[in-house]
SEZA-384615 format. One record per residue (C-alpha): residue in one letter; x, y, z. Coordinates in steps of 0.02 Angstrom, whole numbers, plus 50000, padded with zeros to 5 digits. Example, Ala and Ser with C-alpha at 12.3 -4.5 7.8 and 13.67 -1.06 7.14 Angstrom:
("A", (50615, 49775, 50390));
("S", (50684, 49947, 50357));
***
This chain:
("M", (50789, 55699, 53054));
("K", (50646, 55661, 52937));
("D", (50749, 55734, 52793));
("L", (50892, 55614, 52830));
("S", (50772, 55465, 52832));
("V", (50701, 55510, 52661));
("R", (50874, 55530, 52586));
("A", (50929, 55363, 52656));
("T", (50775, 55278, 52585));
("A", (50805, 55353, 52413));
("T", (50985, 55296, 52418));
("N", (50934, 55119, 52463));
("L", (50805, 55116, 52323));
("S", (50938, 55174, 52200));
("V", (51055, 55034, 52254));
("F", (50911, 54909, 52243));
("H", (50869, 54967, 52068));
("S", (51049, 54951, 52010));
("T", (51052, 54767, 52060));
("L", (50902, 54720, 51953));
("P", (50938, 54625, 51788));
("D", (50931, 54720, 51625));
("D", (50752, 54701, 51560));
("S", (50806, 54738, 51383));
("K", (50916, 54584, 51381));
("G", (50812, 54470, 51491));
("C", (50964, 54373, 51548));
("D", (51126, 54384, 51645));
("P", (51238, 54517, 51567));
("A", (51387, 54399, 51576));
("P", (51469, 54372, 51406));
("M", (51405, 54224, 51303));
("A", (51516, 54068, 51300));
("Q", (51595, 54011, 51138));
("P", (51507, 53862, 51053));
("L", (51571, 53689, 51099));
("D", (51698, 53615, 50979));
("P", (51618, 53452, 50914));
("R", (51792, 53376, 50896));
("R", (51800, 53361, 51084));
("L", (51653, 53242, 51088));
("R", (51680, 53055, 51099));
("P", (51650, 52938, 51010));
("R", (51701, 53028, 50851));
("R", (51578, 53055, 50708));
("R", (51672, 52927, 50604));
("W", (51581, 52793, 50705));
("Y", (51421, 52841, 50612));
("G", (51512, 52793, 50453));
("T", (51565, 52631, 50535));
("A", (51383, 52592, 50576));
("V", (51332, 52623, 50395));
("A", (51478, 52518, 50331));
("I", (51426, 52371, 50442));
("G", (51249, 52378, 50374));
("V", (51309, 52385, 50194));
("L", (51433, 52243, 50226));
("F", (51301, 52126, 50296));
("I", (51179, 52169, 50156));
("G", (51315, 52127, 50030));
("L", (51350, 51962, 50118));
("G", (51164, 51924, 50114));
("I", (51158, 51954, 49925));
("V", (51311, 51841, 49902));
("S", (51227, 51708, 50009));
("E", (51070, 51714, 49901));
("R", (51169, 51700, 49739));
("V", (51274, 51555, 49806));
("G", (51115, 51466, 49862));
("H", (51036, 51491, 49691));
("A", (51192, 51427, 49601));
("S", (51198, 51276, 49717));
("A", (51014, 51240, 49682));
("V", (51037, 51251, 49493));
("S", (51184, 51131, 49505));
("T", (51063, 50995, 49564));
("I", (50973, 50998, 49397));
("P", (51034, 50848, 49296));
("D", (51097, 50866, 49118));
("F", (50962, 50842, 48987));
("Q", (50946, 50816, 48801));
("V", (50847, 50939, 48696));
("Y", (50726, 50880, 48562));
("S", (50683, 51014, 48437));
("D", (50559, 50927, 48321));
("K", (50381, 50985, 48354));
("G", (50255, 50846, 48373));
("A", (50270, 50664, 48422));
("T", (50445, 50592, 48438));
("A", (50503, 50433, 48520));
("P", (50663, 50455, 48621));
("Q", (50751, 50299, 48679));
("L", (50720, 50281, 48867));
("A", (50770, 50145, 48989));
("G", (50632, 50054, 49080));
("G", (50615, 50065, 49268));
("R", (50700, 50234, 49280));
("G", (50635, 50406, 49323));
("Y", (50651, 50553, 49203));
("A", (50616, 50739, 49205));
("L", (50530, 50836, 49068));
("Y", (50568, 51018, 49030));
("I", (50500, 51143, 48905));
("P", (50545, 51325, 48865));
("A", (50469, 51443, 48993));
("D", (50371, 51542, 48862));
("S", (50294, 51388, 48780));
("P", (50123, 51305, 48806));
("G", (50131, 51177, 48946));
("S", (50032, 51031, 48874));
("C", (50135, 50872, 48852));
("L", (50097, 50685, 48835));
("V", (50222, 50550, 48878));
("G", (50150, 50392, 48803));
("L", (49970, 50402, 48861));
("V", (50008, 50502, 49019));
("D", (49959, 50686, 49021));
("M", (50093, 50786, 49116));
("G", (49962, 50916, 49162));
("E", (49973, 51105, 49172));
("I", (50128, 51192, 49238));
("S", (50102, 51257, 49415));
("E", (50148, 51432, 49472));
("T", (50281, 51360, 49588));
("A", (50367, 51258, 49452));
("V", (50557, 51271, 49449));
("R", (50622, 51392, 49317));
("F", (50804, 51411, 49272));
("T", (50917, 51472, 49132));
("Q", (51041, 51364, 49041));
("D", (51142, 51415, 48888));
("G", (51039, 51573, 48871));
("Q", (50873, 51479, 48866));
("E", (50749, 51486, 49009));
("W", (50671, 51318, 49049));
("V", (50531, 51262, 49162));
("H", (50516, 51092, 49245));
("V", (50353, 51013, 49188));
("G", (50367, 50859, 49299));
("N", (50447, 50690, 49328));
("F", (50389, 50528, 49250));
("A", (50442, 50345, 49243));
("V", (50436, 50218, 49101));
("T", (50399, 50034, 49122));
("Y", (50492, 49966, 48972));
("S", (50649, 50012, 48876));
("G", (50643, 50074, 48699));
("S", (50552, 50208, 48605));
("N", (50429, 50308, 48711));
("P", (50326, 50436, 48615));
("V", (50326, 50613, 48685));
("D", (50205, 50741, 48614));
("C", (50217, 50925, 48670));
("E", (50137, 51082, 48605));
("A", (50302, 51172, 48628));
("S", (50421, 51187, 48482));
("Q", (50553, 51095, 48584));
("Y", (50568, 51000, 48747));
("A", (50705, 50916, 48848));
("I", (50720, 50753, 48945));
("G", (50846, 50715, 49080));
("D", (50867, 50610, 49236));
("E", (50737, 50628, 49372));
("F", (50743, 50799, 49453));
("A", (50756, 50810, 49644));
("H", (50635, 50953, 49671));
("S", (50650, 50950, 49862));
("D", (50840, 50964, 49858));
("Y", (50828, 51111, 49738));
("Q", (50703, 51202, 49848));
("F", (50804, 51167, 50005));
("R", (50964, 51241, 49935));
("K", (50875, 51392, 49866));
("S", (50784, 51422, 50031));
("I", (50952, 51417, 50122));
("G", (51015, 51557, 50011));
("A", (50855, 51659, 50032));
("T", (50861, 51635, 50221));
("G", (51042, 51693, 50224));
("L", (50991, 51849, 50128));
("I", (50852, 51893, 50250));
("V", (50949, 51852, 50409));
("L", (51110, 51941, 50359));
("C", (51018, 52097, 50298));
("C", (50915, 52108, 50458));
("L", (51069, 52077, 50566));
("G", (51171, 52210, 50477));
("I", (51032, 52340, 50488));
("T", (51004, 52301, 50672));
("I", (51189, 52311, 50718));
("G", (51213, 52471, 50619));
("F", (51058, 52552, 50696));
("F", (51104, 52513, 50876));
("L", (51286, 52565, 50850));
("A", (51230, 52733, 50780));
("L", (51106, 52751, 50923));
("I", (51240, 52717, 51055));
("V", (51359, 52840, 50972));
("G", (51225, 52975, 50967));
("L", (51174, 52950, 51149));
("S", (51355, 52948, 51207));
("R", (51397, 53108, 51114));
("G", (51241, 53195, 51181));
("F", (51283, 53142, 51360));
("Q", (51462, 53203, 51346));
("R", (51403, 53368, 51270));
("R", (51298, 53401, 51424));
("I", (51446, 53361, 51538));
("L", (51564, 53478, 51444));
("L", (51436, 53619, 51444));
("A", (51410, 53596, 51631));
("E", (51598, 53608, 51660));
("R", (51607, 53773, 51564));
("R", (51464, 53855, 51661));
("P", (51534, 53988, 51783));
("V", (51512, 53954, 51968));
("G", (51426, 54097, 52060));
("K", (51257, 54174, 52082));
("P", (51121, 54117, 51966));
("A", (51069, 54241, 51833));
("G", (50937, 54367, 51888));
("T", (50974, 54365, 52077));
("F", (50994, 54525, 52177));
("P", (51022, 54571, 52359));
("A", (50875, 54605, 52472));
("P", (50840, 54791, 52501));
("E", (50896, 54867, 52666));
("L", (50752, 54919, 52776));
("V", (50767, 55090, 52855));
("P", (50666, 55122, 53011));
("H", (50556, 55277, 53012));
("D", (50532, 55384, 53165));
***
């Protein structure tokens, strides 16, 4: 009787051992699943390209807005007449009117209109290019009487035109610069969030598809409880 009990116990231990997972593999011996085909994921990867295209489009529109604003600002600068003789000249000016004085951007900024010193050119002075020459706005001035009004500049040439509306120029240019900043930020923001939504959606769907492919049954590494054999 004791012999039979020992044999039964050995048999049960053998069955118990056969149900244990393979230590050399450390996982369920079931065959590994094939990798998930990324073409099954939605949205498609092309939406990443759409996000980039939106960002580039808005940046391009911002650059166009800045250039249009700059061109509109330059259009507010009145026509002017250039005087090339260095030293004192006396252009014919109408009394009671405002005028603007310009000099080449790379020239010294000291100018006298009659007895009035136009002062030094500020760092924020308007600079623009016309007919291949870069000019800087020295300032506006008014004359009290018509006729010859002496103008003396250190520059080799200067120009006089109708009074320049500095505030209108700055307003139009600021509109273009604001459009550049706003459109660039908007395009980058839209593109970033679109790419983020696409990435999160694809990751969420990947987890769902992997869960659907997982076999239903006992978890890996489970085994039946050993049978207890009573001993006499």
